[in-house]
C-alpha positions, 0 to 999 in steps of 0.5 A, a space after each residue: 481217940 485223943 481229944 484235941 484241946 482247942 484252947 490249949 492249941 491256941 495258947 501254944 500257937 500264940 506263945 510260939 517264937 516268931 519264925 526264923 527269930 524275926 519279929 512278926 510282921 503284919 502279914 504274919 499277924 494276918 496269917 496267925 489270925 486266919 489260923 486261929 479262926 480255923 481252929 476256933 471254928 472246929 466242931 467241939 466234942 458234944 456234951 453227953 451222947 454224941 450229936 451226930 447231927 452236929 457232925 452232919 452239919 460239917 459235911 456239905 455233901 449231905 445237903 445234896 446226897 445220901 452219900 454211901 461211898 466212903 470206901 471209895 472217896 469221901 466228900 470233904 468235910 467242911 473244916 477241910 474245905 475251909 482250911 484248904 481254901 484258907 491256905 490256897 488264898 494265902 499261897 496265892 496272895 503271899 507266895 511262900 511268905 507264911 511257909 514257916 506257919 504251913 510247916 507248923 500246921 503239917 507238924 500238927 498233923 503228925 501229932 494228930 496222926 500219932 494220937 489217932 494211932 496210939 503211936 510215938 511222934 517219931 514213928 509217923 511219916 506223912 505220905 502221899 497215899 497208902 501205896 507210898 506207905 506200902 512201898 516204903 516197906 516193900 522197897 526198903 526192907 532188907 530182903 534176901 533171895 528166897 524170902 517171901 511175903 504172904 497176903 490175900 489174893 483179894 487185896 486191893 492192888 496197892 497191897 499186892 503189886 508192891 509185894 509182887 514186884 519184889 520177884 525180881 529180887 528173888 522174893 515170893 509173894 504168896 497169895 492166899 485165896 480167902 473163903 470168907 470164913 473165920 478159917 481164913 486166918 488159919 489159911 493165911 498162917 498155913 502159907 507162912 514158913 521160916 522164910 516169911 518176913 512180912 504178912 500184909 493184910 487190910 484191916 477191912 477188905 475193900 471187896 468183902 467188908 471183912 474186918 480183922 482184929 489187928 491185935 489178933 493178926 499181929 499175935 498170930 503173925 509174930 508167932 510165925 516169926 514174921 512182921 505185920 503190915 496193916 493196910 488201914 485205909 478202910 478202918 482208920 476213922 471208924 474203928 479205934 486202934 492203938 498200934 503199940 498195944 496191938 503190936 502192929 509193925 507197919 501201917 499205911 492209910 490215906 486220908 480221903 476215905 473214912 478220915 474225910 480228908 482230901 486225896 494225896 495226904 496220908 499217914 504211914 507208921 513204922 514201929 520205932 524198933 524197925 526204923 533202922 531196919 528199912 533202907 530209906 527210899 526216895 531220899 531228898 532234902 526233907 529226909 535229912 536232919 539238917 533239911 534247911 541247910 541246902 549247901 551242906 555237902 554231908 548229910 545224915 537221915 532224920 532219926 525218925 520216920 520223917 526220913 521217908 518224906 523226901 521232898 516238898 509235901 502236899 501242903 494244902 492237902 495235909 492242912 485239910 487233912 488236919 482239919 478233918 482229923 480235928 473234926 473227928 477228934 471231937 467224937 469218941 472213936 468207939 462211938 463212931 464204930 458203934 454208930 456205923 455198925 448199927 447203921 449198916 445192920 439196919 441197912 442189911 435188914 432192909 436189903 434182905 427184906 427186898 430179897 437182896 443178897 448180903 455178901 459181906 460177913 456181918 458177924 460181930 467180929 467181922 462187920 465193918 462200915 462196908 457192905 457188899 450185896 447183890 440184887 438177883 437178876 439186876 445189873 449192878 452198874 444199872 442199879 448204881 446209875 439209877 441210885 445216882 440219879 436219885 441222889 444216892 451214891 454207891 459203888 460197884 466192886 467185883 461185880 457187886 454193889 457196895 455201900 459204905 456209910 459214915 457216922 453222919 448219915 441219918 435216917 433220911 439217907 436210909 429212907 432215900 436209899 431204900 426208896 430209890 432201890 425200890 424204884 429200880 426193881 
C-alpha cells in the first residue's frame, strides 16, 4: 500500500489557489485550519514493526466490544468519525460555503483509492456501494443475445442478481456450484464457452471465507477469452492488490467492511482499456466534462471513470472513508494480511479444541479473515445471542457462525471470545 505523506499533503493544501479564483475569506481560513487538523491527527506509520495497539487506539468500538464482524459492517474508525463530525458541523454552520474544499477532499479519496489498488486515477469511480459498481458493468456492457456471464452460485446476492437480471436481454447467467476445493476454479472455467463475456468472482467469499488469487483468476479467465470482474469487498483493506499487475478488468468494493469506513461510500475500478466499452448509465451533471456549466445545452462524458458518478455524492461518507484510508495507509498491507491470517489461525485452533467444526478452507492459498464454523448440537443464532450479551460481536451466515477479526483485535479479544463461547456450551 502506498504511504501517505502528511507533510506533503499539508504543503499541497496550503499552496493551492483560492477556490473560484477568489481571495480566501475568514470562513475558508477556518475550514483550512479544520482540515489541516484532521490531517495532522492521523496515525502515522509506526517505526519498525507495526504497533497494532496504535491501530486499536483508533478504533473506539474496541473499548466496549470484542468485534469479530468486519465481514458484515465494521465499526467506524476514530479518524472517520472525526472527519464526518467535522464535515457535518461545517455543513450545518455554513451550508455549502466550503463546498469547493469538500470536493477537493473527495478527489483526495480518489487518489487514495488509486494508490490502494495500484490503478490509474482515471480508472477510479467513487460509487455508493459494491452493488452500484457491479451494475455499472452489468448494465453498461455491450451485450449481445446469446452471451453469458459465469459466477459461483454461493456469491453474495449483489454479485448474482445484476447478472441474472440480464436475462431479459438474452444474456445467460451461469451459476457454478462450488465444492469448497481447489477444483472449483476448473469447474468455473469449464462453464465458460466462446460466448462467455464476463466471469465475476468474489475475492473472498462472504459465506465460505475462501480467498482467490486475483492474478491467477484473471489469467485463467482471460485464457477463455472473457473479462474478470472482482467483487473485492471482503478482501480490500486486508490483502494487497495491484490491479494493473494482476490483470483485473473491473472491480468494486464498499468501504464499510475491512476499510473501516461508513456505509454508502465505495470504490469501482474500470481498466482504462474498457472505459469506452461500457455505456455510461445513470448519467447526470457530474458525468460530463463541463460539470459546473449547468446551462450548456451540449455535453460530452468525462474521459475517465468519473463519468459513472452521475450526480451529488455522499460527501460526508467519502470524507470519512478518506480518513480511514489514511489510517490504514500507515500500515503495510502485507503486514495486515499476515496479522489477520495468524490471528484467525489461532482462533481456529481454539475452536477445534472446543470440538467446533471449522468449515472454511484454511489452506495457505485460500485462508482469509473470514472463518465459518459450527457448534454441533447448538443453534447458531442462540450462540450468537449469547456472545453478544458477553460483548462479542459475530454473525450467522448460511446457518453457520461467522467470525471476521481485523488487525487491531488483540489477545484480550480472543480470550473474551473463548470465555463467552465456553459459557454457551
